[in-house]
N, C-alpha and C positions, 0 to 999 in steps of 0.2 A: 504493499499499499504506500509506503513511504516513496517509493520509485514512482508511483503514478501520481502522487501529489506534486513531486518535484517536476515531471513532464508537464502537468496542468499549469503549473506556476510559470515555467519556462515558456509555454505556449501563450498564456496570458500577457506576460511581459513583452513577449514579440508582437503580439497584436497590439499593445498600447504604444509600443515604438513605430509601428507603421502607420497608426493612426496620427500621431504626431507628425510623421513624414508627409502624409497626405494631406495635413492641414497646411503645412509649409507649401507643398506643391501647389495645392489649391489657392493660397494666397499669392503665390508667384504667377500661376496662369491668370488670376484676377487682374492683378497689377500689369502684368503684360498686356492683357486684354482692354484695360482701360487705357494705357499709354497709346495702343493701336488706334482705338476709337479716336482719341485726342489728337493724334497725327493726321488721322483722314480728315477729321474737321478742320483742322489747321490747313491742310492741303486744298481742301474744296474752297475755303475762303480765301487762300492766295491765288487760286486759279480764277476765281470769280473777280478779284481786284484786277489782275493782270488783263483779264478779257475787257473789263470796262476801261482800263488805262489804254489798252489797243484801240478801242473805238475812238476815243479821245483823239489820241495820236493820228488816226486815220483822217479824222476832220482837220486837224492842224495841216497835215500833209497835203491834203486835197487843196486847201486854201493857198498854201505856199506854191504848190505846183502851178495854180492859176496865176497866183501873182507873179511868178517867174516868167511865164509865157506871155502875160500882159506886159510886162517891163521889156520883153524882146520885141512885142508889138509896137510898143510906144517909140521904140528906136526906128523901127522900119516907117513907122507913121511921120516921125519927125523928118526923115530923110525925104518922103512923099511931100510932106508940107514944104520943106526948103526947095523943092523943085517947082512949086506953085501949084501942085495938084489940090484942087478942092475936097476930094475924097479924103485926102491925107489929113487935113485940118479936122474934119468930122470924126474920123477914126481916132486921130489923137485926142480929141476932147472925151469920146466915149471911153477910151481905154484909161485916160487919166482919171475919169470919176470912178470907174471900177476899180482901179487901183486904191483910190483914196476910201472907196467903201470897203474894202478887203482891211485896209489899215485899221479903219473904224471897227470892224467886226473883232480885229485882234485887241483894240483898245477897250470897247465897251462889253465885248463877250456876245455870245449867241446861244441862247437856250436850246433851240432846235438842233443846233450843230454840236452841243454840249462843249461849248468853248467858254472857258471862263475869263472874265477881264483881267487886263494887265494889272499887276501890282502897283501901287502908287510910286515905287522906286523908278519905275520905266517912263513914267509920265513926261519927264523932261525930254528924254530921247525921243519919245513918240511926238511931242510937238515939234522937235526938230526935222522929223520926216515930212510933216504937213508943210 
């Protein structure tokens, strides 16, 4: 009987040891799971922010590309106007007005294009461009 009691006590101690190990493993798994969920949420938030920034950048790039083309057309229109062609003056005026309109969009912003207004620190430089 003494041998049987020793075996039972050894088995019961072994079970208690594995239960403690299982609790530690369960805590580790839960901790890793929580970290994984937090990492996924942060990743989704960063991707969303990058997408919004990309849309805003696309709006700026579209306006900048248009402004670059208009500035090249202004040069061509100025050459035509210098030769005395009437359509050169009209095109020069239209392109000049559109160029200033785009500058105004950069200065005041545009809700539809998701462009924010220029900070106050750039107002002096902007006035120099007008």
